[in-house]
Backbone bond lengths (Angstrom), bond angles and torsions (degrees), N, CA, C in turn:
res aa  C-N    CA-C-N  psi(-1)  N-CA   C-N-CA  omega(-1)  CA-C   N-CA-C  phi
1 M - - - 1.447 - - 1.524 109.23 -
2 N 1.292 116.87 120.25 1.458 122.39 176.16 1.517 109.27 -115.07
3 T 1.324 115.49 137.93 1.452 121.37 174.56 1.513 106.80 -109.89
4 T 1.307 117.40 131.32 1.452 120.30 179.44 1.521 109.82 -96.46
5 L 1.296 116.15 125.14 1.458 123.14 175.50 1.514 106.82 -117.94
6 G 1.311 116.85 105.99 1.456 119.15 -174.99 1.510 107.59 63.24
7 S 1.330 116.76 -120.63 1.453 120.74 179.05 1.530 111.34 -103.19
8 T 1.342 117.77 11.27 1.449 121.77 -175.95 1.519 110.37 -110.73
9 A 1.337 117.33 123.98 1.459 121.27 176.28 1.534 108.06 -94.16
10 I 1.321 115.61 129.50 1.453 120.76 179.86 1.521 107.45 -118.77
11 S 1.331 115.90 126.40 1.463 121.05 -176.05 1.521 111.01 -78.17
12 G 1.319 114.60 165.36 1.452 121.12 177.26 1.522 112.18 -60.61
13 I 1.321 117.37 -38.32 1.470 120.43 179.11 1.527 110.68 -65.34
14 T 1.322 116.87 -36.10 1.470 120.02 178.31 1.521 110.06 -66.77
15 W 1.345 116.75 -42.61 1.458 119.86 175.97 1.524 110.25 -61.32
16 A 1.333 116.77 -39.57 1.469 120.67 178.78 1.532 110.44 -63.02
17 L 1.324 117.04 -41.13 1.462 120.39 177.72 1.528 110.98 -63.55
18 I 1.319 116.43 -45.20 1.466 120.55 -179.62 1.533 109.96 -61.25
19 L 1.317 117.09 -49.52 1.467 120.68 -177.38 1.529 112.27 -68.58
20 T 1.329 117.01 -33.10 1.469 119.92 175.59 1.523 110.03 -66.71
21 G 1.330 116.68 -41.97 1.465 120.11 176.67 1.517 111.88 -60.79
22 V 1.310 116.39 -43.06 1.471 121.23 177.57 1.527 109.95 -62.58
23 G 1.324 116.70 -45.63 1.461 120.90 -179.64 1.515 112.99 -63.23
24 L 1.317 117.17 -42.38 1.463 120.59 178.29 1.525 111.37 -64.96
25 N 1.327 116.44 -40.26 1.456 120.69 178.97 1.530 110.58 -64.48
26 A 1.321 116.85 -43.34 1.468 121.16 178.80 1.531 110.71 -64.83
27 T 1.321 116.49 -41.41 1.458 120.61 177.77 1.523 110.73 -61.40
28 A 1.325 116.23 -41.38 1.463 120.53 177.64 1.522 110.82 -59.05
29 Q 1.326 117.05 -44.85 1.463 120.82 179.02 1.526 111.58 -59.35
30 L 1.309 116.44 -44.98 1.459 121.03 -178.10 1.530 111.48 -66.63
31 L 1.311 116.84 -41.49 1.462 119.94 178.33 1.529 111.61 -66.34
32 L 1.336 116.63 -38.61 1.467 119.28 178.39 1.525 110.98 -67.93
33 K 1.325 117.42 -36.31 1.461 120.30 175.23 1.522 110.18 -61.92
34 L 1.311 115.96 -44.86 1.455 120.73 177.66 1.530 110.85 -60.74
35 A 1.320 116.88 -40.45 1.466 121.39 179.91 1.521 112.42 -66.22
36 T 1.333 117.48 -27.93 1.468 120.26 -177.34 1.525 113.45 -87.40
37 K 1.317 118.37 -7.34 1.473 119.76 179.86 1.530 113.18 -54.21
38 P 1.338 119.89 -41.68 1.471 119.13 178.43 1.536 113.63 -67.42
39 L 1.316 117.43 -11.52 1.467 120.89 -178.82 1.522 112.10 -90.40
40 A 1.314 117.77 -6.73 1.465 121.53 -174.10 1.527 112.83 -62.14
41 H 1.311 117.97 -24.68 1.471 120.21 -177.67 1.526 113.41 -76.81
42 F 1.341 117.24 -12.89 1.464 118.84 177.50 1.525 108.84 -71.55
43 S 1.326 117.41 118.49 1.461 120.48 -176.84 1.527 112.41 -92.96
44 E 1.303 117.12 -17.10 1.468 120.75 -178.99 1.519 110.04 -122.27
45 F 1.309 114.87 158.32 1.459 120.50 173.77 1.522 106.98 -113.41
46 N 1.314 116.02 107.44 1.462 121.25 177.61 1.525 108.44 -148.55
47 V 1.311 116.91 -176.14 1.459 121.28 -176.38 1.529 111.03 -60.84
48 D 1.324 116.79 -41.26 1.468 119.69 -179.26 1.523 112.33 -64.45
49 T 1.335 116.53 -46.65 1.463 118.43 -179.31 1.523 111.15 -69.62
50 L 1.327 116.90 -33.71 1.464 120.16 176.67 1.526 110.04 -63.47
51 T 1.322 116.37 -44.47 1.463 120.83 179.00 1.527 111.00 -62.08
52 M 1.325 116.46 -46.22 1.466 120.43 178.72 1.532 111.22 -63.53
53 S 1.322 116.74 -39.24 1.465 120.98 178.93 1.517 110.85 -61.88
54 V 1.313 116.11 -46.28 1.476 120.44 -179.73 1.528 109.71 -62.13
55 L 1.316 116.91 -43.41 1.469 119.96 179.55 1.530 111.46 -62.76
56 L 1.330 116.79 -43.88 1.465 119.92 178.66 1.529 111.82 -64.33
57 L 1.330 116.10 -42.87 1.462 119.64 -178.56 1.523 112.54 -65.69
58 T 1.327 117.17 -39.62 1.472 119.07 -178.37 1.524 112.08 -66.16
59 K 1.327 117.39 -17.41 1.466 121.70 177.80 1.527 112.52 -95.89
60 S 1.314 117.01 2.06 1.460 121.78 -173.50 1.530 112.25 -97.48
61 A 1.324 115.55 123.60 1.465 120.20 175.81 1.532 110.87 -63.96
62 S 1.332 117.02 -35.30 1.468 120.25 178.69 1.520 111.11 -63.84
63 F 1.323 116.63 -40.33 1.465 120.60 177.95 1.527 110.39 -60.64
64 W 1.327 116.25 -49.90 1.465 119.57 -178.04 1.520 111.63 -67.71
65 G 1.322 116.87 -36.27 1.464 119.62 175.02 1.522 111.48 -62.06
66 G 1.334 116.11 -41.74 1.464 120.59 176.83 1.525 111.97 -62.67
67 M 1.319 116.47 -41.31 1.464 119.73 179.63 1.527 111.36 -66.36
68 V 1.338 116.96 -39.11 1.468 120.84 176.92 1.526 109.84 -64.17
69 C 1.331 116.67 -42.08 1.470 119.86 177.78 1.532 111.19 -62.39
70 Y 1.334 116.90 -40.69 1.462 119.35 176.23 1.516 111.57 -61.16
71 A 1.315 116.67 -46.86 1.465 120.32 -179.94 1.527 110.85 -60.57
72 A 1.327 116.07 -44.76 1.467 119.83 178.84 1.526 111.05 -64.56
73 S 1.337 116.53 -38.49 1.467 119.16 -179.69 1.525 111.35 -64.42
74 I 1.313 116.55 -35.72 1.467 119.65 177.43 1.527 110.40 -64.13
75 C 1.328 116.57 -44.88 1.468 119.96 179.54 1.529 111.26 -62.07
76 V 1.326 116.43 -46.04 1.465 120.83 179.77 1.526 109.94 -65.32
77 W 1.331 116.83 -40.12 1.458 120.77 -178.86 1.528 111.15 -64.33
78 L 1.324 117.30 -39.96 1.464 120.25 177.11 1.529 110.58 -61.60
79 A 1.325 116.30 -40.61 1.468 119.61 176.96 1.526 110.46 -63.39
80 A 1.338 116.87 -41.33 1.473 120.44 179.30 1.527 110.89 -63.44
81 L 1.327 116.10 -40.59 1.471 119.29 -178.30 1.528 112.99 -67.69
82 T 1.321 117.24 -21.06 1.469 118.62 176.06 1.524 111.03 -73.95
83 K 1.330 116.61 -18.98 1.471 121.51 -174.70 1.520 114.45 -108.75
84 A 1.333 117.86 -26.40 1.467 120.70 -173.04 1.523 110.39 -120.41
85 P 1.324 116.78 148.95 1.465 119.18 173.80 1.525 110.07 -64.46
86 V 1.298 116.87 138.54 1.461 120.53 -179.34 1.527 111.16 -61.92
87 S 1.328 117.12 -27.90 1.468 120.38 178.88 1.520 112.08 -67.36
88 V 1.324 117.26 -18.37 1.463 121.83 175.03 1.528 109.77 -99.12
89 A 1.321 117.00 -45.38 1.466 121.29 -174.98 1.528 112.48 -65.86
90 Y 1.318 117.20 -46.06 1.467 119.78 -173.76 1.531 113.44 -61.15
91 P 1.322 119.55 -45.15 1.469 118.57 177.50 1.532 113.16 -60.48
92 M 1.312 117.04 -24.58 1.462 120.05 179.11 1.532 111.53 -65.50
93 L 1.329 117.57 -22.50 1.462 120.37 175.90 1.525 111.05 -59.26
94 S 1.320 116.66 -25.89 1.463 120.46 178.48 1.523 112.23 -62.72
95 L 1.312 116.99 -21.63 1.462 119.84 176.87 1.531 110.63 -62.58
96 G 1.323 115.86 -23.05 1.459 120.04 176.11 1.520 112.17 -59.80
97 Y 1.340 117.52 -32.39 1.464 120.67 176.65 1.521 111.05 -59.04
98 I 1.316 115.48 -40.63 1.456 120.88 -178.38 1.532 109.95 -67.67
99 V 1.324 115.44 -47.37 1.462 120.63 -179.30 1.528 110.52 -61.34
100 V 1.346 116.30 -46.79 1.465 120.33 -178.32 1.523 110.99 -66.45
101 A 1.321 117.81 -40.64 1.464 120.46 179.50 1.523 110.74 -62.81
102 A 1.320 116.90 -46.42 1.470 120.17 -179.53 1.530 110.49 -65.27
103 A 1.316 116.96 -45.50 1.468 120.24 -178.83 1.521 111.57 -67.25
104 S 1.329 117.51 -33.57 1.464 119.19 -179.95 1.524 111.38 -68.36
105 V 1.329 116.30 -30.26 1.463 119.93 175.76 1.530 109.75 -72.95
106 L 1.328 116.43 -47.54 1.461 120.77 -175.58 1.525 113.33 -75.20
107 W 1.317 116.85 -40.02 1.457 121.43 -170.76 1.526 112.62 -97.37
108 L 1.338 116.71 -38.74 1.463 120.64 -175.33 1.537 112.75 -105.41
109 Q 1.317 116.89 2.21 1.466 123.42 179.42 1.535 112.44 55.83
110 E 1.324 116.99 38.16 1.459 121.57 175.89 1.525 109.07 -87.78
111 A 1.321 116.05 157.54 1.464 121.21 -179.03 1.527 110.62 -85.60
112 L 1.320 115.25 147.59 1.463 121.46 175.22 1.525 106.84 -128.42
113 S 1.322 115.62 102.27 1.460 120.98 -176.21 1.528 110.98 -75.01
114 P 1.321 116.34 161.98 1.471 119.78 175.97 1.537 112.24 -57.98
115 L 1.329 117.04 -36.00 1.465 120.00 178.49 1.526 111.18 -64.51
116 K 1.325 116.80 -41.17 1.473 120.48 176.77 1.524 110.21 -64.00
117 M 1.333 116.48 -40.49 1.463 119.70 178.90 1.533 110.94 -63.10
118 C 1.314 117.39 -37.89 1.470 121.04 176.50 1.530 110.19 -64.40
119 G 1.315 116.06 -42.26 1.464 120.07 177.64 1.515 111.75 -60.88
120 I 1.316 116.81 -42.14 1.465 121.40 178.43 1.528 109.98 -64.84
121 A 1.328 117.29 -39.37 1.462 120.75 177.06 1.526 110.73 -62.03
122 L 1.322 117.07 -39.97 1.468 120.30 177.24 1.525 111.54 -65.39
123 I 1.325 116.52 -37.85 1.464 120.00 176.53 1.525 109.64 -61.86
124 C 1.333 116.58 -45.19 1.468 120.81 177.86 1.523 111.28 -57.97
125 L 1.311 115.57 -46.38 1.461 120.01 178.48 1.525 110.47 -60.41
126 G 1.309 116.85 -43.10 1.464 120.60 178.51 1.510 112.46 -61.50
127 V 1.324 117.55 -42.41 1.473 121.16 178.40 1.524 109.65 -62.74
128 I 1.315 116.50 -43.50 1.472 120.02 178.65 1.527 110.05 -60.62
129 L 1.327 116.72 -46.84 1.464 119.61 -178.76 1.525 112.13 -63.74
130 V 1.317 117.43 -42.44 1.468 120.89 -178.50 1.527 110.39 -66.00
131 T 1.323 117.20 -41.52 1.475 118.55 -177.90 1.518 112.93 -76.76
132 R 1.323 117.48 -14.47 1.463 120.96 179.82 1.526 112.90 -101.42
133 T 1.307 117.73 -7.05 1.462 120.70 -178.28 1.518 109.33 -84.06
134 S 1.316 116.46 131.26 1.471 119.64 176.65 1.517 109.67 -78.82
135 A 1.315 114.66 157.19 1.478 120.67 -175.51 1.475 113.63 -66.69
């Protein structure tokens, strides 16, 4: 399956690489947010709190899971960039905003205001326009 964007044909595997990279990056963000929850009580930023933060994070499975997801996303993203024009691939990273926003509501019980939803809709529109514009 090839999708034509302007004069560029992008295969299904390339789309899979791009979307996997986006998904891994979004997962990394969510896991790192989860890992930082125990740090919320630190009211100051100084050497002591930095040291305690590092110690807490190094013991966190969520932190390490997030770092593994980041590393994997870089590898997948490099593979995607060998196949797709960066002018198409890079805007697709914005889809991560949608994934993270939805997951943060469902998984982290964060609020999603109507204004944020409008912003996400504009991002979606922008991604559609960028991927449909010929060079």
